[in-house]
C-alpha positions as CSV (number, residue, x, y, z in Angstrom):
1,M,0.0,0.0,0.0
2,A,3.0,2.3,-0.5
3,N,1.0,4.5,-2.9
4,N,-1.8,5.1,-0.4
5,K,-1.3,8.9,-0.3
6,Q,-4.0,11.6,-0.5
7,K,-3.4,15.2,-1.3
8,Q,-3.3,16.2,2.3
9,G,-2.1,12.9,3.7
10,V,-3.4,9.8,5.6
11,I,-4.5,9.7,9.3
12,G,-4.7,6.5,11.3
13,I,-6.9,6.3,14.3
14,L,-7.3,3.5,17.0
15,T,-8.9,2.9,20.4
16,G,-7.1,0.9,23.1
17,G,-7.7,-0.3,26.6
18,G,-11.2,-0.6,28.1
19,D,-14.3,0.5,26.2
20,V,-16.1,3.6,27.3
21,P,-19.1,5.6,25.9
22,G,-17.7,8.4,23.8
23,L,-15.1,6.5,21.7
24,N,-17.4,6.3,18.6
25,P,-18.2,10.1,18.8
26,A,-14.4,10.8,18.9
27,I,-13.8,8.5,15.8
28,R,-16.7,10.2,14.0
29,A,-15.3,13.7,14.8
30,V,-11.8,12.9,13.6
31,T,-13.1,11.2,10.4
32,I,-15.6,13.7,9.2
33,R,-13.4,16.7,9.8
34,A,-10.4,14.9,8.2
35,L,-12.3,13.8,5.1
36,R,-13.7,17.4,4.6
37,E,-10.1,18.7,4.9
38,G,-8.9,16.3,2.2
39,Y,-7.3,13.6,4.3
40,K,-7.8,9.8,4.1
41,V,-8.6,8.1,7.4
42,I,-7.7,4.5,8.2
43,G,-9.2,2.9,11.3
44,I,-6.9,0.4,13.0
45,R,-8.8,-2.5,14.5
46,R,-8.2,-3.8,18.1
47,G,-6.0,-0.9,19.2
48,W,-2.3,-1.5,18.8
49,G,-3.1,-5.1,18.1
50,G,-4.2,-4.4,14.5
51,L,-0.8,-2.8,13.9
52,I,1.2,-5.8,14.9
53,D,-1.0,-8.3,13.1
54,I,-0.8,-6.7,9.6
55,V,0.7,-8.8,6.9
56,R,2.4,-6.5,4.4
57,D,1.0,-8.1,1.2
58,D,-1.6,-6.5,-1.0
59,K,-3.1,-9.9,-1.7
60,Y,-3.5,-10.8,2.0
61,D,-6.9,-10.1,3.7
62,N,-6.1,-7.5,6.4
63,S,-9.7,-6.5,6.9
64,N,-9.5,-7.7,10.5
65,N,-6.7,-5.3,11.1
66,F,-7.7,-2.0,9.5
67,Q,-10.5,-0.4,7.4
68,V,-10.7,2.8,5.4
69,L,-13.2,5.0,7.2
70,S,-16.1,6.8,5.4
71,E,-18.5,9.4,6.6
72,E,-21.4,6.9,6.3
73,A,-19.6,4.4,8.5
74,V,-18.7,6.7,11.3
75,N,-22.2,8.4,11.3
76,R,-23.9,5.1,11.9
77,A,-21.7,4.4,14.9
78,G,-21.2,8.0,16.2
79,R,-24.2,8.1,18.5
80,T,-23.5,4.7,20.1
81,G,-21.4,3.5,23.0
82,G,-18.3,1.3,22.8
83,T,-15.9,1.4,19.8
84,F,-16.8,-0.1,16.4
85,L,-13.0,-0.4,15.7
86,H,-12.8,-2.8,18.7
87,T,-10.1,-2.6,21.3
88,S,-7.4,-4.5,23.1
89,R,-4.7,-4.1,25.7
90,T,-1.9,-4.9,23.3
91,N,1.5,-3.4,24.1
92,P,3.7,-3.8,21.0
93,S,6.9,-3.2,22.9
94,K,6.2,-6.2,25.2
95,V,4.6,-9.1,23.2
96,K,4.9,-12.5,24.8
97,K,6.1,-15.3,22.6
98,D,2.8,-17.2,22.6
99,A,1.0,-14.0,21.6
100,L,3.1,-13.3,18.5
101,P,1.3,-13.1,15.2
102,E,1.9,-16.3,13.2
103,H,3.9,-14.6,10.5
104,L,6.4,-13.1,13.0
105,R,7.2,-16.2,15.0
106,D,10.3,-17.1,13.1
107,T,11.7,-13.5,13.3
108,F,11.0,-12.8,17.0
109,T,12.0,-15.6,19.4
110,E,12.4,-14.0,22.8
111,S,10.0,-14.7,25.7
112,V,9.0,-11.1,25.5
113,N,9.5,-9.1,22.2
114,D,9.5,-5.5,21.1
115,L,7.6,-5.3,17.8
116,T,8.0,-1.5,17.4
117,V,10.1,-2.0,14.2
118,E,7.1,-3.9,12.7
119,V,4.7,-1.3,13.8
120,L,6.7,1.4,12.1
121,K,7.0,-0.7,8.9
122,N,3.2,-1.3,8.9
123,L,2.5,2.4,9.4
124,D,4.7,3.1,6.4
125,W,3.1,0.4,4.3
126,L,-0.3,1.8,5.1
127,G,0.9,5.3,4.1
128,I,-0.1,6.7,7.4
129,D,1.4,10.2,8.2
130,Y,-0.3,10.8,11.6
131,I,-1.6,8.3,14.2
132,I,-4.3,9.3,16.7
133,P,-4.5,6.8,19.6
134,I,-7.5,7.2,21.9
135,G,-6.9,5.6,25.2
136,G,-5.7,5.8,28.8
137,D,-2.2,6.1,30.1
138,D,-1.3,2.6,29.1
139,T,-2.4,2.9,25.5
140,L,-1.0,6.4,25.2
141,S,2.3,5.4,26.7
142,Y,3.0,3.4,23.6
143,G,2.0,6.5,21.6
144,V,4.7,8.3,23.4
145,R,7.1,5.5,22.4
146,L,6.2,6.0,18.7
147,Y,6.6,9.8,19.1
148,R,10.1,9.3,20.5
149,E,10.8,7.0,17.5
150,G,10.0,9.9,15.2
151,F,6.4,9.2,14.2
152,K,3.8,11.9,14.3
153,V,1.4,11.3,17.1
154,I,-1.7,13.3,18.4
155,A,-3.2,11.6,21.5
156,I,-6.8,11.8,22.8
157,P,-7.3,10.9,26.5
158,K,-9.9,8.3,27.3
159,T,-10.6,6.4,30.6
160,M,-13.5,6.2,33.0
161,D,-11.0,6.5,35.8
162,N,-10.1,10.0,34.6
163,D,-6.5,9.5,35.5
164,V,-4.6,10.5,32.4
165,P,-2.1,13.2,33.5
166,G,-2.2,16.6,31.9
167,T,-5.9,16.9,31.4
168,D,-8.9,17.6,33.7
169,Y,-11.1,15.3,31.6
170,C,-10.9,11.9,29.9
171,I,-13.6,10.5,27.6
172,G,-15.9,8.2,29.5
173,F,-15.6,9.7,33.0
174,S,-18.9,11.7,33.0
175,T,-21.0,8.7,31.8
176,C,-19.3,6.5,34.5
177,V,-20.2,9.0,37.2
178,T,-23.7,9.5,35.9
179,R,-24.3,5.7,35.8
180,T,-22.8,5.2,39.2
181,I,-25.2,7.7,40.7
182,Q,-28.2,6.3,38.9
183,M,-27.4,2.7,39.8
184,T,-26.7,3.6,43.4
185,N,-30.0,5.4,43.7
186,S,-31.8,2.4,42.1
187,L,-30.3,0.0,44.7
188,R,-31.4,2.2,47.6
189,T,-34.9,0.6,47.5
190,S,-33.4,-2.8,48.3
191,A,-31.0,-1.5,50.9
192,G,-33.8,0.5,52.6
193,S,-36.3,-2.4,52.4
194,H,-33.9,-4.7,54.2
195,E,-32.3,-2.1,56.5
196,R,-28.8,-3.1,55.2
197,L,-25.4,-1.6,54.5
198,M,-24.8,-1.3,50.8
199,V,-21.3,-1.9,49.4
200,L,-20.7,-1.0,45.8
201,E,-17.4,-1.7,44.1
202,V,-16.5,0.7,41.2
203,F,-13.6,1.1,38.8
204,G,-10.4,2.9,39.9
205,R,-7.1,1.0,40.0
206,Y,-4.9,3.8,41.3
207,A,-7.1,6.9,41.3
208,G,-10.4,7.3,43.3
209,F,-12.2,9.8,41.1
210,T,-15.0,7.4,40.2
211,A,-15.8,6.8,43.9
212,L,-15.2,10.3,45.1
213,L,-17.3,12.3,42.6
214,P,-20.6,10.2,43.1
215,T,-20.1,10.4,46.8
216,M,-19.7,14.2,46.6
217,A,-22.9,14.3,44.6
218,G,-24.7,12.5,47.4
219,A,-24.9,9.0,46.0
220,A,-23.1,7.4,49.0
221,N,-22.4,8.1,52.6
222,R,-18.8,7.1,52.5
223,C,-16.1,6.1,49.9
224,V,-12.7,4.4,50.1
225,I,-10.2,5.2,47.4
226,P,-6.8,3.8,46.3
227,E,-4.9,6.9,47.5
228,Y,-5.6,6.2,51.2
229,R,-5.3,2.9,53.0
230,F,-8.5,2.7,55.1
231,N,-9.2,1.2,58.5
232,I,-12.2,-1.2,58.3
233,E,-13.1,-0.7,61.9
234,R,-13.5,3.0,61.3
235,L,-15.5,2.4,58.1
236,A,-17.8,0.1,60.0
237,E,-18.3,2.6,62.8
238,L,-19.1,5.4,60.4
239,L,-21.4,3.4,58.2
240,I,-23.4,2.0,61.1
241,A,-23.8,5.5,62.6
242,D,-25.0,6.7,59.1
243,R,-27.5,3.8,58.9
244,N,-28.9,4.4,62.4
245,R,-29.4,8.1,61.7
246,N,-31.3,7.3,58.5
247,P,-35.1,6.9,58.9
248,S,-34.9,4.2,56.2
249,K,-32.1,2.4,58.1
250,Y,-29.5,1.9,55.4
251,A,-26.1,3.4,54.5
252,T,-24.0,3.2,51.4
253,V,-20.2,3.0,50.7
254,L,-18.5,3.2,47.3
255,I,-15.3,1.1,47.1
256,S,-12.7,1.7,44.4
257,E,-11.4,-1.6,43.0
258,G,-7.9,-0.5,43.9
259,A,-8.6,0.4,47.5
260,T,-6.6,-1.4,50.1
261,F,-7.1,-2.1,53.8
262,D,-4.7,-0.5,56.3
263,G,-1.7,-2.8,56.3
264,G,-3.0,-4.8,53.2
265,D,-2.5,-4.9,49.5
266,M,-4.6,-4.7,46.4
267,I,-7.0,-7.6,45.8
268,F,-6.5,-9.5,42.5
269,Q,-8.6,-12.1,40.8
270,D,-5.5,-14.1,40.0
271,S,-1.8,-13.7,39.1
272,R,-2.2,-13.2,35.4
273,T,-1.2,-9.8,34.0
274,D,-2.0,-7.9,30.9
275,A,0.5,-6.5,28.4
276,Y,1.1,-3.5,30.6
277,G,1.8,-5.6,33.7
278,H,-1.5,-5.1,35.4
279,A,-3.2,-8.0,37.2
280,K,-7.0,-8.0,37.0
281,L,-8.5,-6.5,40.1
282,G,-11.6,-7.7,41.8
283,G,-12.7,-8.8,45.3
284,I,-12.2,-5.8,47.6
285,G,-16.0,-5.2,47.6
286,D,-16.6,-8.8,48.7
287,M,-14.0,-8.6,51.5
288,V,-15.3,-5.2,52.8
289,S,-18.9,-6.6,52.7
290,K,-17.9,-9.6,54.8
291,R,-15.9,-7.6,57.3
292,L,-18.7,-5.1,57.8
293,E,-21.1,-7.9,58.6
294,D,-18.6,-9.4,61.1
295,L,-17.9,-6.1,62.7
296,S,-21.5,-4.8,62.8
297,P,-22.5,-6.2,66.2
298,K,-19.7,-4.2,67.8
299,Y,-21.3,-0.9,66.7
300,N,-24.9,-2.0,66.7
301,N,-25.7,-3.2,70.2
302,G,-24.7,-6.7,69.5
303,K,-26.9,-7.1,66.5
304,T,-25.6,-8.1,63.0
305,I,-26.4,-5.9,60.1
306,H,-26.4,-7.7,56.7
307,T,-25.0,-6.2,53.5
308,I,-26.0,-5.8,49.9
309,N,-22.8,-6.3,47.9
310,Q,-22.7,-5.3,44.2
311,K,-19.9,-4.8,41.7
312,L,-21.1,-2.2,39.2
313,G,-18.3,-3.0,36.8
314,Y,-19.2,-3.1,33.1
315,L,-22.6,-1.7,33.7
316,V,-21.1,1.8,34.0
317,R,-19.0,1.5,30.8
318,G,-21.6,0.0,28.5
319,G,-24.4,1.8,26.5
320,D,-24.7,5.3,25.1
321,P,-22.6,8.3,26.1
322,D,-24.2,11.1,28.2
323,A,-24.2,14.7,27.0
324,I,-20.6,15.5,28.1
325,D,-19.3,12.3,26.6
326,S,-21.0,13.2,23.3
327,I,-19.7,16.8,23.2
328,V,-16.1,16.4,24.5
329,P,-15.1,13.7,22.1
330,M,-16.4,15.9,19.2
331,A,-14.2,18.7,20.5
332,Y,-11.2,16.5,21.1
333,G,-11.4,15.1,17.5
334,N,-11.5,18.5,16.0
335,L,-8.7,19.7,18.2
336,A,-6.6,16.8,16.9
337,L,-7.3,17.9,13.3
338,D,-6.5,21.5,14.1
339,L,-3.0,20.4,15.2
340,I,-2.5,18.1,12.1
341,I,-3.6,20.9,9.7
342,K,-1.0,23.2,11.4
343,G,1.7,20.5,11.1
344,I,2.0,20.1,14.8
345,H,2.4,16.7,16.5
346,G,3.6,15.1,19.7
347,R,0.6,16.6,21.6
348,L,-2.2,15.4,23.9
349,V,-5.5,17.3,23.5
350,V,-6.9,18.3,26.9
351,L,-9.4,20.2,28.9
352,K,-7.8,22.4,31.5
353,N,-9.8,24.7,33.8
354,G,-12.8,24.6,31.5
355,R,-10.8,25.4,28.3
356,Y,-9.7,23.1,25.4
357,D,-6.0,23.0,24.9
358,N,-3.1,20.7,24.1
359,V,0.1,19.7,26.0
360,P,3.2,17.7,25.2
361,V,2.2,14.0,24.8
362,D,5.0,12.8,27.0
363,V,3.2,14.2,30.1
364,V,1.4,10.8,29.9
365,T,4.6,9.0,31.1
366,S,6.2,11.8,33.1
367,T,3.8,12.0,36.0
368,K,0.8,10.5,37.7
369,K,-2.7,11.9,38.2
370,L,-4.2,10.9,41.5
371,V,-6.6,12.4,44.1
372,D,-4.9,14.9,46.3
373,V,-6.0,13.4,49.6
374,S,-4.9,16.5,51.6
375,K,-7.2,18.7,49.6
376,F,-10.1,16.6,48.5
377,Y,-10.5,13.6,50.9
378,S,-11.2,13.4,54.6
379,A,-9.2,10.5,55.8
380,D,-11.0,10.6,59.2
381,R,-14.5,10.7,57.8
382,L,-13.8,8.6,54.7
383,R,-15.6,10.9,52.4
384,P,-14.9,13.9,50.1
385,N,-14.0,17.3,51.6
386,Y,-16.7,19.8,51.1
387,E,-14.9,23.1,50.9
388,S,-14.7,26.1,48.6
389,F,-15.4,25.2,44.9
390,E,-14.4,28.7,43.7
391,M,-12.3,28.5,40.5
392,K,-12.3,24.7,40.6
393,P,-12.8,22.8,37.3
394,L,-16.1,21.2,36.4
395,F,-15.4,17.9,38.2
396,I,-13.8,19.6,41.2
397,M,-10.8,17.5,42.2
398,T,-9.6,16.6,38.7
399,S,-7.2,19.5,38.3
400,E,-3.5,19.0,39.0
401,G,-2.9,22.6,39.6
């Protein structure tokens, strides 16, 4: 495909990591603007996975690895959730031997292989001038790698955890918070009917924004977040006092999946890790629920209080985007095209203090974005701090400034 050049050039776009509502609107925004500006747009399937699976032969069927995007195709998908280009957690710089594409197994023989040389060859074969990865810090960290190799990269931040550094907002976060509030409110009827403590586990490996914001909005009485190791006795004491003050006799806590007990470690489903070295989290909600039942007599005159234990999981990342996750991806896509038209690359499009902007893409790997516990979390009360909101960004504690 070496002659795959347009008058203005060719743009590649991909989505990596977990799905969130807002990805298809971002793909749509990039594609429609690019086509109208005279560019060709190639959608890479399955994130970085499509770029390592390509066979550089015009006679080979690579339809599972990429597709040329049209206005018609992106318009059909643009109002829906998920990503029609599909996604994966592939890290081309660390591909295990048993995960190598068949056609590369004779060339790469290490237990873990860096396929960046193949990615660059495949981008050249496709005729792609710019690549726009949409993802979280893992997906975008490989975008930084390509940028350092000399390729032109414009990154778009996406993750419901909202923890990509450099930006106040990542695609998917608003819908996640909205769904968490809705589902927590829906489960109140069961909690109140049975006079129970309600334990809801939400996403958030290292950052607690998805637990903190719904709690601040009134969805829960307490929350525990990865940035602070919590004391289960203190949580039990607070929740049972909340329950007993409530005329409906229930109380709710949101648990980030990456939260840890005081003196403990993260809870993993098993020892397997993804291509970025992350083991799959899961189980902290179950453990908290059991411990709360065991401790409840101590703070409830000797009587046990049972729990409702629910992992919200994929329910908050499926379905259609809310208003913010329909509007922000449209803006991010157009911001990316503005940069390309100006010949600028190596940038991350962002929202900072309510304004759209862009920053150097390597901010993704140079720092971490976490809840500032001293400013936004009461470690004693296990809930958000409610202080002055003056000049804070839309989602309050998401600014690093």
